[in-house]
C-alpha positions as CSV (number, residue, x, y, z in Angstrom):
1,S,-7.1,-2.8,9.8
2,H,-7.0,-6.5,9.7
3,W,-7.1,-7.8,6.1
4,S,-10.6,-9.2,6.6
5,A,-11.9,-5.6,6.9
6,G,-9.6,-3.7,4.5
7,V,-7.2,-4.9,1.8
8,G,-4.6,-2.2,1.4
9,G,-0.9,-2.7,0.7
10,A,0.1,-2.8,4.3
11,E,-2.6,-5.3,5.2
12,M,-1.5,-7.5,2.3
13,Q,2.2,-7.5,3.4
14,V,1.3,-8.1,7.1
15,R,-0.9,-11.1,6.1
16,M,2.0,-12.7,4.2
17,L,4.3,-12.0,7.1
18,L,1.9,-13.5,9.6
19,E,1.3,-16.6,7.5
20,R,5.0,-17.2,7.2
21,L,5.5,-16.8,11.0
22,L,2.9,-19.4,11.6
23,E,4.6,-21.8,9.2
24,L,7.9,-21.5,11.1
25,D,6.1,-22.5,14.3
26,R,8.6,-20.5,16.4
27,F,6.3,-17.5,17.3
28,D,3.2,-17.0,19.4
29,V,1.4,-14.5,17.2
30,H,-1.1,-11.9,18.2
31,Y,-2.8,-9.4,15.9
32,L,-4.0,-6.1,17.4
33,T,-6.4,-4.1,15.3
34,R,-9.3,-1.6,15.5
35,D,-11.0,-3.1,12.5
36,A,-11.7,-6.7,11.6
37,A,-14.7,-8.3,9.8
38,P,-17.5,-9.3,12.1
39,G,-17.4,-13.0,12.9
40,Y,-13.9,-13.5,11.5
41,L,-12.2,-16.4,13.2
42,A,-8.4,-16.3,13.4
43,R,-6.6,-19.7,12.9
44,G,-3.2,-20.3,14.4
45,Y,-3.0,-16.8,16.0
46,Q,-5.0,-14.6,18.4
47,L,-6.9,-11.6,17.0
48,H,-7.5,-8.7,19.5
49,R,-10.0,-6.0,18.5
50,V,-9.4,-2.6,20.0
51,P,-12.8,-0.9,20.7
52,A,-13.0,1.6,17.8
53,R,-13.6,5.2,18.8
54,R,-14.8,7.8,16.3
55,A,-12.0,9.1,14.1
56,F,-10.7,12.4,15.3
57,A,-10.0,14.5,12.2
58,G,-8.8,11.4,10.5
59,T,-6.7,10.1,13.4
60,H,-7.3,7.5,16.1
61,T,-5.8,9.4,19.0
62,L,-8.8,8.7,21.3
63,E,-7.9,5.0,21.1
64,L,-4.5,5.4,22.6
65,P,-5.4,4.2,26.2
66,A,-7.2,1.1,24.8
67,I,-4.2,0.2,22.6
68,V,-1.8,0.4,25.5
69,S,-4.1,-1.6,27.8
70,R,-4.4,-4.4,25.2
71,L,-0.6,-4.5,24.8
72,E,-0.2,-4.7,28.5
73,A,-2.7,-7.6,28.6
74,I,-0.9,-9.5,25.8
75,D,2.6,-8.6,27.1
76,P,4.5,-9.4,23.9
77,D,8.3,-9.8,23.6
78,I,8.3,-8.0,20.2
79,V,5.9,-5.5,18.7
80,Y,5.8,-5.2,14.9
81,Q,3.8,-2.1,13.9
82,R,3.1,-0.9,10.3
83,I,1.8,2.5,9.2
84,G,2.4,5.7,11.2
85,G,-0.2,6.8,13.7
86,T,-1.5,6.4,17.2
87,Y,-0.5,2.7,17.3
88,T,3.2,3.8,16.7
89,A,3.2,5.8,19.9
90,A,1.4,3.2,21.9
91,A,3.8,0.5,20.8
92,A,6.8,2.6,21.7
93,W,5.3,3.6,25.1
94,F,4.7,-0.1,26.0
95,T,8.0,-1.5,24.8
96,R,10.1,1.3,26.4
97,R,8.3,0.7,29.8
98,R,8.7,-3.1,29.6
99,N,12.1,-3.2,28.0
100,R,10.8,-5.0,25.0
101,R,11.6,-4.7,21.2
102,M,9.6,-2.7,18.7
103,V,10.0,-2.9,14.9
104,W,8.3,0.0,13.1
105,H,7.7,-0.6,9.4
106,V,7.1,2.5,7.2
107,S,4.3,2.0,4.7
108,S,4.2,5.4,3.0
109,D,6.3,8.4,2.4
110,R,3.9,10.3,4.6
111,D,5.0,8.2,7.6
112,V,8.4,9.9,7.5
113,S,7.6,13.3,6.2
114,P,6.7,16.5,8.1
115,L,3.2,17.8,8.0
116,P,3.0,21.5,6.7
117,W,1.4,23.9,9.1
118,Q,-1.9,25.5,8.1
119,A,-4.3,27.7,10.1
120,S,-7.0,25.1,10.8
121,L,-8.2,22.9,13.6
122,R,-7.8,19.8,11.4
123,C,-4.1,20.7,10.8
124,A,-3.6,21.2,14.5
125,I,-5.0,17.7,15.2
126,G,-2.9,16.4,12.4
127,Q,0.2,17.9,14.0
128,L,-0.7,16.0,17.2
129,D,-0.9,12.8,15.2
130,R,2.5,13.7,13.6
131,A,4.0,14.2,17.1
132,L,2.7,10.7,18.1
133,I,4.3,9.1,15.0
134,N,7.6,10.9,15.7
135,Y,7.5,9.8,19.3
136,G,7.2,6.2,18.3
137,A,9.5,6.3,15.4
138,R,12.3,7.8,17.4
139,R,12.0,5.2,20.1
140,A,11.5,2.0,18.1
141,T,14.2,-0.6,18.4
142,Q,14.4,-0.8,14.6
143,V,12.8,1.2,11.8
144,I,12.3,-0.5,8.4
145,V,11.7,1.4,5.2
146,Q,10.5,0.4,1.7
147,N,12.8,2.5,-0.5
148,R,15.9,4.8,-0.4
149,E,13.8,8.0,-0.4
150,Q,12.1,6.9,2.8
151,Q,15.5,6.0,4.3
152,Q,16.7,9.6,3.6
153,L,13.5,11.1,5.0
154,A,13.8,9.0,8.2
155,S,17.3,10.2,8.7
156,K,16.5,13.9,8.0
157,Y,13.3,14.3,9.9
158,L,13.4,11.6,12.5
159,G,17.1,11.2,13.2
160,R,16.9,7.5,12.3
161,T,20.2,7.1,10.4
162,D,19.9,3.4,11.2
163,A,16.7,2.8,9.2
164,L,16.9,-0.6,7.4
165,L,15.8,-0.9,3.8
166,I,13.8,-4.1,3.1
167,P,11.8,-3.9,-0.1
168,N,8.2,-5.3,-0.2
169,F,7.8,-8.9,-1.1
170,H,5.6,-11.1,-3.2
171,A,5.4,-14.7,-4.4
172,L,6.4,-15.1,-8.0
173,P,3.8,-16.1,-10.5
174,V,3.6,-19.9,-11.1
175,A,3.4,-19.4,-14.8
176,R,4.0,-16.7,-17.4
177,P,0.8,-14.7,-17.8
178,A,-1.2,-15.1,-21.0
179,K,-2.2,-11.7,-22.5
180,D,-5.0,-11.3,-25.1
181,D,-3.5,-8.6,-27.4
182,C,-6.9,-8.3,-29.3
183,A,-8.5,-6.9,-26.1
184,I,-6.2,-4.5,-24.2
185,T,-7.0,-4.1,-20.5
186,V,-6.0,-1.0,-18.6
187,C,-6.3,-1.4,-14.9
188,W,-6.6,0.8,-11.8
189,I,-6.3,-1.0,-8.5
190,G,-6.5,0.6,-5.0
191,N,-8.8,1.6,-2.2
192,L,-11.2,4.3,-3.5
193,K,-10.3,7.3,-1.4
194,Q,-9.2,10.9,-1.9
195,L,-5.5,10.2,-1.7
196,K,-5.8,7.7,-4.6
197,Q,-7.7,10.1,-6.8
198,P,-9.9,7.5,-8.6
199,E,-11.7,10.3,-10.5
200,V,-8.6,10.9,-12.5
201,F,-8.9,7.3,-13.9
202,L,-12.5,8.0,-14.8
203,R,-11.4,11.0,-16.8
204,L,-8.7,8.8,-18.5
205,A,-11.3,6.1,-19.4
206,T,-13.5,8.8,-20.9
207,D,-10.8,10.4,-23.0
208,L,-9.4,7.1,-24.3
209,Q,-12.7,5.2,-24.8
210,G,-12.4,5.8,-28.6
211,L,-9.3,3.6,-28.9
212,P,-10.4,0.3,-30.5
213,G,-10.3,-2.9,-28.5
214,V,-9.5,-1.3,-25.1
215,R,-11.3,-1.9,-21.8
216,F,-10.8,-0.1,-18.5
217,V,-11.1,-2.0,-15.2
218,M,-11.2,-0.5,-11.6
219,A,-10.8,-2.6,-8.5
220,G,-10.8,-1.6,-4.8
221,A,-12.9,-1.0,-1.8
222,P,-14.7,2.3,-1.3
223,Q,-13.2,4.4,1.6
224,M,-15.1,7.7,1.2
225,P,-18.2,9.3,2.6
226,Q,-21.4,7.6,1.3
227,S,-22.5,10.6,-0.7
228,D,-19.2,10.7,-2.5
229,W,-19.3,6.9,-3.2
230,I,-22.8,7.2,-4.6
231,A,-21.7,9.9,-7.0
232,L,-18.6,8.0,-8.0
233,Q,-20.6,4.9,-8.8
234,A,-22.9,6.9,-11.0
235,A,-19.9,8.4,-12.8
236,I,-18.4,4.9,-13.3
237,H,-21.6,3.5,-14.8
238,A,-21.9,6.4,-17.2
239,I,-18.6,5.6,-18.9
240,P,-18.7,3.0,-21.7
241,G,-15.9,0.4,-21.6
242,L,-15.2,1.0,-17.9
243,T,-16.0,-1.8,-15.4
244,Y,-15.8,-1.7,-11.6
245,V,-15.2,-5.1,-10.1
246,G,-15.2,-4.1,-6.4
247,R,-12.8,-5.2,-3.7
248,L,-10.5,-8.1,-4.7
249,E,-8.5,-10.4,-2.5
250,L,-4.8,-11.0,-3.3
251,D,-5.2,-13.9,-5.6
252,A,-8.0,-12.1,-7.5
253,V,-5.8,-9.0,-8.0
254,N,-3.0,-11.2,-9.4
255,A,-5.5,-12.9,-11.7
256,L,-6.6,-9.5,-13.0
257,L,-3.0,-8.5,-13.6
258,D,-2.3,-11.8,-15.3
259,G,-4.5,-10.6,-18.2
260,A,-3.8,-6.9,-17.9
261,H,-1.6,-4.8,-20.3
262,V,-1.2,-1.5,-18.5
263,L,-1.5,-0.5,-14.8
264,V,-2.4,3.1,-14.1
265,N,-1.8,4.7,-10.7
266,T,-3.3,8.1,-9.9
267,S,-2.3,8.5,-6.2
268,Q,-1.0,11.8,-4.8
269,Y,1.9,9.9,-3.2
270,E,2.8,6.3,-2.3
271,G,5.4,4.3,-0.5
272,M,6.2,1.3,-2.6
273,P,2.9,0.2,-4.1
274,N,2.3,-3.5,-4.0
275,T,0.3,-3.2,-7.2
276,F,3.4,-2.0,-9.0
277,I,5.3,-5.1,-7.9
278,Q,2.4,-7.5,-8.6
279,G,2.0,-5.9,-12.1
280,W,5.7,-5.9,-12.9
281,M,6.0,-9.6,-12.0
282,R,3.2,-10.2,-14.5
283,E,4.8,-8.1,-17.3
284,V,2.5,-5.1,-16.9
285,P,4.0,-1.6,-17.5
286,V,3.0,1.1,-15.0
287,V,1.9,4.6,-15.8
288,S,1.9,6.7,-12.7
289,L,0.5,10.2,-12.3
290,A,2.8,11.3,-9.4
291,A,4.2,8.3,-7.4
292,N,7.7,7.3,-8.5
293,P,9.4,5.4,-5.7
294,D,13.2,5.5,-5.9
295,G,12.9,7.0,-9.4
296,L,12.1,3.5,-10.8
297,L,9.9,5.0,-13.5
298,S,12.1,7.9,-14.4
299,D,13.9,6.2,-17.3
300,G,10.9,4.5,-18.9
301,L,12.3,1.0,-18.4
302,L,9.5,-0.2,-16.2
303,G,6.8,2.3,-17.2
304,F,6.3,6.0,-17.1
305,E,5.9,8.7,-14.4
306,C,4.0,11.8,-15.3
307,G,5.1,14.4,-12.8
308,G,1.5,15.1,-11.8
309,S,0.5,16.0,-15.3
310,Y,-2.8,14.5,-16.5
311,D,-1.9,15.2,-20.1
312,S,1.3,13.2,-19.7
313,L,-0.7,10.4,-18.0
314,R,-3.1,10.3,-20.9
315,E,-0.4,10.3,-23.6
316,A,1.7,7.7,-21.9
317,T,-1.2,5.3,-21.5
318,K,-2.3,5.8,-25.1
319,R,1.3,5.1,-26.2
320,L,1.4,1.8,-24.4
321,V,-2.0,0.8,-25.6
322,T,-1.2,1.5,-29.3
323,D,2.5,0.2,-29.3
324,P,2.6,-3.5,-28.6
325,A,6.3,-3.8,-29.2
326,L,7.0,-1.1,-26.5
327,R,4.5,-2.7,-24.1
328,L,6.1,-6.1,-24.4
329,A,9.7,-4.8,-24.0
330,I,8.8,-2.8,-20.9
331,G,6.8,-5.8,-19.5
332,A,9.7,-8.2,-20.0
333,R,12.2,-5.8,-18.2
334,A,9.7,-5.2,-15.4
335,A,9.2,-8.9,-14.7
336,E,13.0,-9.5,-14.6
337,Y,13.5,-6.5,-12.3
338,A,10.7,-7.4,-9.9
339,T,11.7,-11.0,-9.7
340,A,15.2,-10.0,-8.6
341,R,14.1,-7.1,-6.3
342,F,10.8,-8.0,-4.7
343,S,10.8,-11.8,-4.1
344,T,10.0,-13.5,-0.8
345,A,13.7,-13.4,0.1
346,N,12.8,-9.9,1.5
347,L,10.2,-11.6,3.8
348,A,13.0,-13.8,5.1
349,A,15.1,-10.7,5.9
350,L,12.2,-9.1,7.8
351,I,11.7,-12.3,9.9
352,E,15.4,-12.2,10.7
353,V,15.0,-8.7,12.1
354,L,12.1,-9.9,14.2
355,S,14.1,-12.9,15.4
356,G,16.7,-10.5,16.8
């Protein structure tokens, strides 16, 4: 997606990259996407909409000819592609035929992991999508990963021993965040879809609503069937102390985290969540149900990982809510680490790769 239609971590990172490329005034930038907001007008770059076809068991395989056709019309010198899928194969096909450069940027551990076989039509279609990702990943001029685990997976399953590790990047806060310790805010931020398991946060908010002075906030765009979304909204409204604030742009997410005390993640898996970085930069400890990129949460210095256990998630969240000294200590360490590891210096390193 283009960020005007869907604000996920990948779209957020691509937006920051694009805006920096435009500032440098050395690149003629084109953005090719299947999904942009109606009426959105691009400034300083050209936006190309691929005619969206119906998703094919969660894939966009049917759009492959249209993507290649658009690439041929644009005729770029470099193709930067993020997230594994049909677009990965299309970019590789085009750049190989035209002797151009392709940079593929991994956005999730899924991008570089094999898909287990199951006896179902959906799995068979998923394996086709996996084959397209593998085709593109193996033929890209350069592969970029977000963490060391992805680097190892790219080497093991894709033969890309040359995958380059460039962590995600964010601008540092302009001022130290002000926290109201009389009203503790526990946040959940992400697109509302099956992978992110938002229903787990609703269970958490229900179980911990008896803690004094605590409020729970959910933010993100719904990405689920309408019937599921209606049911989820009803469940949200039925929980006292839980507020859903909808989809938020980057600045609004940062503003929410400025005043937050704990960030909860309930995803089945992640790459390097941008919300972790944004929260850490704003002194917010993370409690993660399953995602633990590069083991950063294993020692409790930046937050807590729960190994998929809901009981551990509940107790870790409760501990941070009720222990301000622990919360402040982890928050201070997190801000120091994120400032050193995830600054916009990483954006400069990415642009250097694109510059060849």
